[in-house]
Structure formats: C-alpha cells, structure tokens
C-alpha positions as CSV (number, residue, x, y, z in Angstrom):
1,X,-13.6,-0.3,56.1
2,X,-10.5,1.8,55.4
3,X,-8.4,1.6,52.3
4,X,-5.5,0.1,54.2
5,X,-7.5,-3.1,54.9
6,X,-7.7,-4.2,51.3
7,X,-5.6,-4.1,48.1
8,X,-8.4,-3.8,45.5
9,X,-12.1,-3.1,45.3
10,X,-14.0,-5.2,42.7
11,X,-17.7,-4.3,42.0
12,X,-19.6,-7.5,41.0
13,X,-23.2,-7.8,40.0
14,X,-25.6,-10.7,40.2
15,X,-28.1,-10.9,37.3
16,X,-30.7,-13.3,36.0
17,X,-34.4,-14.0,36.0
18,X,-36.5,-13.3,39.1
19,X,-36.7,-16.4,41.2
20,X,-33.5,-18.1,40.2
21,X,-32.0,-17.5,43.7
22,X,-29.8,-14.4,43.2
23,X,-30.7,-13.1,46.7
24,X,-29.9,-16.4,48.4
25,X,-26.6,-16.6,46.6
26,X,-25.9,-13.1,47.7
27,X,-26.9,-13.7,51.3
28,X,-25.1,-17.1,51.5
29,X,-21.9,-15.4,50.4
30,X,-22.2,-12.2,52.4
31,X,-23.9,-13.4,55.6
32,X,-23.8,-17.3,55.3
33,X,-27.6,-17.2,55.5
34,X,-30.4,-18.9,53.4
35,X,-34.1,-18.1,53.4
36,X,-36.3,-20.5,51.5
37,X,-39.1,-17.9,51.6
38,X,-37.0,-14.9,50.5
39,X,-38.9,-12.2,48.6
40,X,-38.0,-10.8,45.2
41,X,-35.4,-8.0,45.4
42,X,-36.8,-4.5,44.8
43,X,-34.3,-2.4,42.9
44,X,-30.9,-3.4,44.2
45,X,-29.1,-4.5,47.4
46,X,-25.4,-4.4,47.9
47,X,-22.8,-5.3,50.5
48,X,-19.2,-6.4,50.6
49,X,-16.9,-9.2,51.7
50,X,-13.2,-9.6,51.6
51,X,-11.6,-12.5,49.7
52,X,-7.9,-13.3,49.2
53,X,-6.4,-13.9,45.8
54,X,-2.7,-14.5,45.3
55,X,-1.9,-12.9,48.7
56,X,-3.9,-9.8,47.8
57,X,-7.0,-8.8,49.8
58,X,-9.9,-8.1,47.5
59,X,-12.9,-6.2,48.8
60,X,-15.7,-7.8,46.7
61,X,-18.6,-5.4,46.6
62,X,-21.6,-7.5,45.4
63,X,-24.8,-6.0,43.9
64,X,-27.9,-8.2,44.1
65,X,-30.2,-6.9,41.3
66,X,-33.9,-7.2,40.7
67,X,-34.8,-9.6,37.9
68,X,-38.3,-8.2,37.2
69,X,-38.6,-6.5,33.9
70,X,-40.0,-3.3,35.5
71,X,-36.6,-2.7,37.2
72,X,-34.5,-3.1,34.1
73,X,-34.6,0.6,33.3
74,X,-32.1,0.9,36.2
75,X,-29.7,-1.6,34.5
76,X,-27.2,1.0,33.3
77,X,-26.6,2.1,36.9
78,X,-26.2,-1.5,38.1
79,X,-23.3,-2.1,35.7
80,X,-21.5,1.3,36.2
81,X,-18.0,0.5,37.5
82,X,-18.6,-3.3,37.6
83,X,-15.7,-5.6,36.8
84,X,-17.4,-8.9,37.4
85,X,-20.8,-10.5,37.0
86,X,-22.5,-13.7,38.1
87,X,-25.1,-14.6,35.4
88,X,-27.6,-17.0,37.2
89,X,-30.2,-19.4,36.0
90,X,-32.2,-22.1,37.8
91,X,-31.4,-25.6,36.8
92,X,-35.1,-26.6,37.5
93,X,-36.5,-23.8,35.3
94,X,-35.7,-24.1,31.6
95,X,-37.2,-20.7,30.8
96,X,-34.5,-19.1,33.0
97,X,-31.9,-20.9,31.0
98,X,-33.5,-19.8,27.7
99,X,-33.4,-16.2,28.8
100,X,-29.7,-16.1,29.2
101,X,-29.2,-14.6,25.8
102,X,-31.4,-11.7,26.8
103,X,-29.2,-11.1,29.9
104,X,-26.0,-11.3,27.9
105,X,-27.5,-8.7,25.5
106,X,-28.1,-6.5,28.5
107,X,-24.5,-6.9,29.6
108,X,-23.3,-6.0,26.1
109,X,-25.6,-2.9,26.0
110,X,-24.8,-1.5,29.5
111,X,-21.6,-3.0,30.8
112,X,-18.0,-2.3,29.8
113,X,-16.7,-4.8,27.2
114,X,-14.1,-6.1,29.7
115,X,-16.6,-7.3,32.3
116,X,-15.7,-10.9,33.5
117,X,-18.9,-13.0,33.4
118,X,-19.3,-16.4,35.2
119,X,-22.3,-18.5,34.4
120,X,-24.0,-20.0,37.5
121,X,-26.5,-22.9,37.5
122,X,-28.2,-22.6,40.9
123,X,-30.3,-25.1,42.9
124,X,-28.2,-28.1,42.0
125,X,-29.5,-29.7,45.3
126,X,-32.8,-30.2,43.4
127,X,-31.4,-32.9,41.1
128,X,-34.7,-34.7,40.9
129,X,-36.3,-31.6,39.5
130,X,-33.5,-30.8,37.0
131,X,-34.7,-29.3,33.7
132,X,-31.4,-28.0,32.4
133,X,-28.6,-30.6,31.9
134,X,-25.2,-29.7,33.2
135,X,-23.8,-30.3,29.7
136,X,-26.2,-27.7,28.4
137,X,-24.9,-25.1,30.8
138,X,-21.3,-26.0,29.9
139,X,-22.1,-25.8,26.2
140,X,-23.7,-22.3,26.6
141,X,-20.7,-21.1,28.5
142,X,-18.3,-22.5,26.0
143,X,-20.2,-20.9,23.1
144,X,-20.2,-17.5,24.8
145,X,-16.7,-17.6,26.3
146,X,-17.9,-17.8,29.9
147,X,-16.7,-19.7,33.0
148,X,-19.4,-22.0,34.4
149,X,-20.2,-23.7,37.7
150,X,-23.3,-25.2,39.3
151,X,-24.1,-24.2,42.9
152,X,-26.6,-24.6,45.7
153,X,-27.3,-21.6,47.9
154,X,-29.4,-23.8,50.1
155,X,-26.7,-26.4,50.7
156,X,-23.9,-23.8,50.6
157,X,-22.3,-25.8,47.7
158,X,-19.8,-24.0,45.5
159,X,-20.9,-20.5,46.6
160,X,-17.5,-19.5,47.9
161,X,-15.9,-21.3,45.0
162,X,-17.9,-19.3,42.5
163,X,-16.9,-15.9,44.0
164,X,-13.4,-17.1,44.4
165,X,-13.3,-18.0,40.7
166,X,-14.8,-14.7,39.6
167,X,-12.4,-12.6,41.6
168,X,-9.5,-14.7,40.6
169,X,-10.4,-14.3,36.9
170,X,-10.7,-10.5,37.4
171,X,-7.4,-10.5,39.1
172,X,-5.8,-12.5,36.2
173,X,-7.0,-9.8,33.9
174,X,-5.1,-7.3,36.1
175,X,-2.0,-9.4,35.6
176,X,-2.2,-8.6,31.8
177,X,-3.0,-4.9,32.0
178,X,-0.7,-2.0,31.5
179,X,-1.0,-0.2,34.8
180,X,-1.4,3.5,34.4
181,X,2.1,4.9,34.2
182,X,2.9,7.6,36.8
183,X,2.8,11.1,35.5
184,X,5.3,13.8,36.3
185,X,3.8,14.3,39.7
186,X,4.3,10.6,40.5
187,X,0.5,9.9,40.6
188,X,-1.4,7.5,38.3
189,X,-2.7,9.0,35.1
190,X,-6.4,9.0,34.5
191,X,-7.6,5.9,32.7
192,X,-8.6,6.0,29.1
193,X,-12.2,6.4,28.1
194,X,-14.2,3.1,28.2
195,X,-11.9,1.3,30.6
196,X,-12.9,-0.6,33.8
197,X,-11.4,0.5,37.0
198,X,-10.4,-1.7,39.9
199,X,-9.4,0.5,42.8
200,X,-8.3,0.2,46.4
201,X,-5.3,0.6,48.7
202,X,-4.5,3.8,46.9
203,X,-4.2,2.1,43.5
204,X,-6.1,2.7,40.4
205,X,-5.6,0.2,37.6
206,X,-6.8,0.2,34.0
207,X,-8.1,-3.1,32.8
208,X,-7.4,-3.6,29.0
209,X,-9.6,-5.5,26.6
210,X,-8.3,-8.9,27.3
211,X,-10.7,-11.3,28.9
212,X,-8.9,-14.6,28.0
213,X,-8.6,-15.5,31.6
214,X,-12.3,-15.8,31.9
215,X,-12.2,-18.7,29.4
216,X,-9.6,-20.8,31.2
217,X,-12.1,-22.9,33.1
218,X,-15.3,-23.7,31.4
219,X,-17.2,-26.1,33.7
220,X,-17.9,-26.9,37.3
221,X,-20.0,-29.5,38.9
222,X,-22.3,-29.7,41.9
C-alpha cells in the first residue's frame, strides 16, 4: 500500500496471557474471521487495516504477540515504534486479570512512555462463565489511567469499536503535540530522543508526553 493511500501509520500491539483470545481479536479485526480452535501464536504475527479518524485515513499496523513466557525475551522488539496497545484479559479467567500488573510492568520496561493503552476484557459472550466483574475491569483501568471496554471476538462485539477508540485516542495525542518544525531545508527535523513516531503520507510527527486523551473514556460494556 503506497504512502498516498493513508495519512498516518500507527503500530499497535496486542498483549496479554496466552489463551485470552488475542489472535481471535486480531483475526476478527483484520480478516473478520474467528476460529474457536485457534492455536497459540508463536513469536508474532502482524498485518494492517485502514481506519478513518476525523477524516484522516490511519493505517493501523497490528502486532499479535505470543503470550507464553518463553517468547517474552522478544518483547523489546514488539514494542519498538508502537504508539498503541490493547492489553487483553479473559473475563472467564481470573488469573489472566491478576496478571495485568505484570503486563503493565512489561509495557513500562520496554515501550515508550507515551504509548496509549486500552484495557480489553475479552469473551463477554460467556457471561455465564464470568469470573471478572465488569466493575473490576473498570476499576483497574481507572487506577492505571487506561481506557476500558469489554469485547467478544466470537460474536464480533465491540472489536471495531475497540480499535477505533485506540486509534482515536492516539490521534487525540497528535492534536496536542508540537509537530517537528521545518528546518532550513523545509523538511521535518529529526524527533528528539525517546519520542514516539507516527508516520505516513510523507509526514513524521513527534508525540509528546501527554497521554491525557487516553483517560477520557474509562469504561465500555458488552
């Protein structure tokens, strides 16, 4: 896909315990597919899909990462250049909810500080098996300054909404940044060290350390 076909490129990662449904969220968003017998991701898979935010075309490059511990040594490469993250737990598996602090620590250790994180409670179609109350997810998100929404990859419920919210919140950060000022040659200056880059359509933009937009909406329901 050529640069002329989108305005910005956002790299977004999906993280969380193995078995929480990351791959099915990925496949539902990218291919509108769901496989109940999907196997655990080995390493990483990535693909892209365009979404529209405020009349801008965003190429959302999504990375589906392995949740198994033996692949976490690759974590630093997963986060390189990422501007957004879906942190996923399984509402029927309380352990996956309890491990969210571990995943947030990994984000802190490996991602840039400006990464926009959206908390996702997956499998809300399995209400009869619910182990994590929606209020618990909302409280965790509030405590950690995250957006929050429950989804069902199986029923295709709130999947598009989740990615739309994530890209919109990233885009809202862009509204608050100081774009790299043109240098004497009329081209954008190189971003400062430690910044996150959103690029596309010939533009390179520096996202500053202001993630307030990610805290505007705290809850979602299935």
